[in-house]
C-alpha positions in Angstrom: 0.0 0.0 0.0 1.2 3.6 -0.6 1.5 6.3 2.0 -1.5 8.1 0.6 -3.8 5.2 0.6 -6.5 4.8 3.3 -5.5 2.2 5.9 -8.3 -0.4 6.3 -8.8 -1.9 9.7 -10.8 -4.7 11.3 -11.3 -4.7 15.1 -11.7 -8.2 16.7 -12.6 -8.2 20.4 -15.3 -10.1 22.3 -16.0 -7.0 24.4 -18.4 -4.7 22.6 -17.4 -1.6 24.5 -13.7 -2.2 23.6 -14.6 -2.6 20.0 -16.7 0.6 20.0 -13.8 2.5 21.6 -11.2 1.3 19.1 -13.5 1.7 16.2 -14.4 5.3 17.2 -10.7 6.3 17.5 -9.8 4.8 14.1 -12.8 6.0 12.2 -12.2 9.6 13.5 -8.7 9.6 12.2 -8.1 10.9 8.6 -6.6 8.3 6.4 -8.1 5.4 8.3 -11.3 3.4 7.8 -12.9 0.6 9.9 -14.0 -2.0 7.4 -15.2 -4.7 9.8 -15.7 -5.9 13.4 -15.5 -9.4 14.9 -16.5 -10.8 18.3 -14.5 -14.0 18.0 -11.7 -15.6 16.1 -13.9 -17.2 13.5 -15.5 -13.9 12.7 -12.1 -12.3 12.4 -11.1 -14.8 9.8 -14.3 -14.2 7.8 -13.7 -10.4 8.1 -10.1 -10.8 6.9 -11.2 -12.7 3.8 -14.3 -10.6 3.0 -13.1 -7.0 3.8 -9.5 -7.5 2.9 -8.2 -5.0 5.6 -4.6 -3.9 5.8 -4.5 -4.6 9.6 -6.6 -6.5 12.1 -6.5 -5.5 15.8 -6.8 -9.0 17.4 -7.8 -9.8 21.0 -6.4 -13.1 22.2 -9.0 -14.5 24.6 -12.2 -14.8 22.6 -15.0 -17.4 22.4 -15.5 -19.9 19.5 -11.9 -19.5 18.3 -9.1 -17.7 20.2 -7.0 -15.0 18.6 -3.9 -17.2 18.3 -5.6 -19.7 16.0 -7.3 -16.9 14.1 -3.9 -15.2 13.6 -2.3 -18.4 12.4 -5.0 -19.0 9.8 -5.2 -15.4 8.6 -1.4 -14.9 8.2 -1.1 -18.3 6.5 -3.8 -17.6 3.9 -3.8 -13.8 3.4 -1.5 -10.7 3.3 -3.4 -9.2 6.2 -1.2 -8.1 9.1 -2.3 -8.8 12.7 -1.7 -6.5 15.6 -2.4 -8.3 18.9 -4.3 -6.5 21.7 -3.4 -7.6 25.2 -3.9 -6.5 28.8 -0.5 -7.6 29.9 2.8 -6.7 28.2 4.4 -10.2 28.6 1.3 -12.4 28.6 2.0 -16.0 27.7 -0.4 -15.8 24.8 1.5 -12.9 23.2 4.5 -15.2 22.6 2.2 -17.7 21.0 0.6 -15.1 18.8 4.0 -13.8 17.6 4.9 -17.3 16.6 1.6 -17.6 14.8 2.6 -14.7 12.6 1.4 -11.6 14.3 3.3 -8.4 13.4 3.4 -7.1 17.0 1.4 -6.4 20.1 -0.3 -3.5 21.7 -1.5 -2.9 25.2 -5.2 -2.2 25.5 -4.6 0.9 27.6 -2.5 2.5 24.9 -3.1 6.2 24.2 -5.2 6.9 21.1 -2.2 8.6 19.3 -0.1 5.5 20.0 -2.8 3.2 18.7 -2.9 5.1 15.4 0.9 5.1 15.1 0.9 1.4 15.8 -1.6 0.6 13.1 0.3 2.8 10.7 3.6 1.1 11.4 2.2 -2.4 11.0 0.3 -1.5 7.8 3.6 -0.2 6.4 5.1 -3.7 6.8 7.1 -3.1 9.9 7.0 -5.1 13.1 5.7 -3.2 16.1 8.6 -3.9 18.4 11.4 -1.5 19.1 14.8 -3.2 19.0 15.2 -3.3 22.8 11.7 -4.8 23.1 12.5 -7.4 20.5 15.6 -8.4 22.4 13.7 -8.8 25.7 10.6 -10.4 24.2 12.2 -13.0 22.1 15.0 -13.7 24.5 12.4 -14.3 27.2 10.4 -16.6 24.9 13.5 -18.6 24.1 14.3 -19.1 27.8 10.8 -20.3 28.7 10.4 -24.1 29.2 7.8 -25.7 26.9 5.6 -26.5 29.9 5.2 -22.8 30.7 3.7 -22.1 27.3 -0.1 -21.9 26.9 -2.0 -25.0 25.6 -3.0 -23.3 22.4 0.6 -22.8 21.4 2.1 -25.9 19.8 5.6 -26.6 21.2 8.5 -26.4 18.8 9.2 -30.0 19.5 7.0 -32.8 20.7 7.9 -33.6 24.3 8.7 -37.3 24.7 7.3 -39.3 27.6 9.1 -38.6 30.9 10.7 -42.0 30.9 12.3 -41.3 27.5 13.8 -37.9 28.3 17.4 -39.0 28.0 20.6 -37.8 26.6 19.5 -39.2 23.3 16.5 -36.8 23.3 18.8 -33.9 24.0 21.1 -35.1 21.2 18.1 -35.2 18.8 17.2 -31.6 19.7 20.7 -30.5 19.1 20.7 -32.3 15.8 17.5 -30.5 14.8 19.1 -27.1 15.6 22.2 -28.1 13.7 20.1 -29.0 10.7 18.4 -25.6 10.8 21.7 -23.8 11.1 23.1 -25.9 8.2 20.1 -24.7 6.1 21.0 -21.1 6.9 24.6 -21.7 5.8 23.4 -22.9 2.4 20.9 -20.1 1.8 22.6 -17.1 3.3 25.8 -15.3 2.5 28.3 -14.7 5.3 27.3 -11.1 5.6 23.6 -12.0 5.7 24.2 -14.5 8.5 26.1 -11.7 10.3 23.2 -9.3 9.8 20.7 -11.9 11.0 22.6 -12.5 14.2 22.5 -8.8 14.8 18.8 -8.6 14.1 18.2 -11.4 16.5 20.0 -9.4 19.2 17.6 -6.5 18.6 19.8 -4.1 16.7 18.2 -1.6 14.5 19.3 -1.0 10.9 21.3 2.1 12.0 23.0 0.1 14.7 23.8 -2.7 12.3 25.3 -0.2 9.9 27.5 1.3 12.6 28.7 -2.1 13.7 29.6 -3.2 10.2 30.7 0.2 8.9 28.2 0.3 6.1 25.4 2.7 5.2 21.9 2.4 6.8 20.6 1.8 3.3 22.9 -1.1 2.8 21.9 -2.6 6.2 18.2 -2.2 5.2 18.9 -4.0 1.9 20.6 -6.9 3.8 17.5 -7.2 6.0 15.2 -7.1 3.0 17.2 -10.0 1.5 16.9 -12.0 4.7 13.1 -11.5 4.7 12.9 -12.7 1.1 15.3 -15.6 1.3 13.8 -16.9 4.6 10.2 -16.2 3.6 9.7 -14.1 6.8 7.0 -11.5 7.2 9.0 -9.2 9.4 11.9 -8.8 11.8 10.0 -10.7 14.5 10.0 -13.8 12.5 13.7 -13.4 11.6 14.5 -13.2 15.3 12.4 -16.3 16.2 14.0 -18.2 13.3 17.5 -17.2 14.5 16.8 -18.6 18.0 15.1 -21.8 16.6 18.1 -22.6 14.4 20.6 -21.9 17.2 22.2 -19.0 15.5 21.5 -16.9 18.5 21.6 -18.4 22.1 19.6 -16.6 24.8 21.8 -15.1 27.5 21.5 -16.7 30.9 20.9 -13.9 33.4 20.4 -14.2 37.2 16.9 -13.5 38.3 16.2 -9.8 39.1 13.3 -7.5 39.9 10.2 -7.5 37.6 10.7 -5.5 34.5 8.6 -2.4 33.9 5.6 -2.7 31.6 6.4 -2.2 27.9 4.6 0.3 25.8 4.0 0.0 22.1 6.6 1.8 20.1 7.3 2.5 16.5 
């Protein structure tokens, strides 16, 4: 879509008052149009296919079908981008939604101006996570044991019966990561792997350019090549892929005080 085009939005939330509030803010903003509403995940999928919006604001906990499953189906079958609505900044379901293909997340108490900025960022094809937030969010996800993830989220690997959790199982997981890394070696150039590692650590294009002594435009081009070669929708998926393939290993940090809530940022 071009910068001058109207940004088409669908709002999916099972709470009518929440939908009315978001729809009112969006409809009152020049350059934006509400083209549909949904009270559950199934309706969100129907709206995505019928209205063909640029962005869907998607609640997670909804009846009939939750927002995670709806996000997975929408991103797999359409070009619609999904912006997750959540009450808590590091809710378990947010991690699952990002893995399902969401382009970012937004707290429900976000200010109207930030809501509009968030929709505009996602509609433009960017991920709604600042580099520092990407680093914290994906790093936290990678550190979490499979048992801590919500039931709706399929684990990256099927957990074997407890009696079979042996050194062989650990070796198999290591082999899977090695295979993924080997695939990266075949597809990407040395410089592209270097850039991917930096993206996975949450560096922005400007920071990557500074580290590699290249121009920001060249850094942006490398990231664009990564998105194309790895068939990723945005930087979030690049980060997840880097962790899954073992290119980037989460830091082991001692427990500390709870982090401050995150706010959506462009």
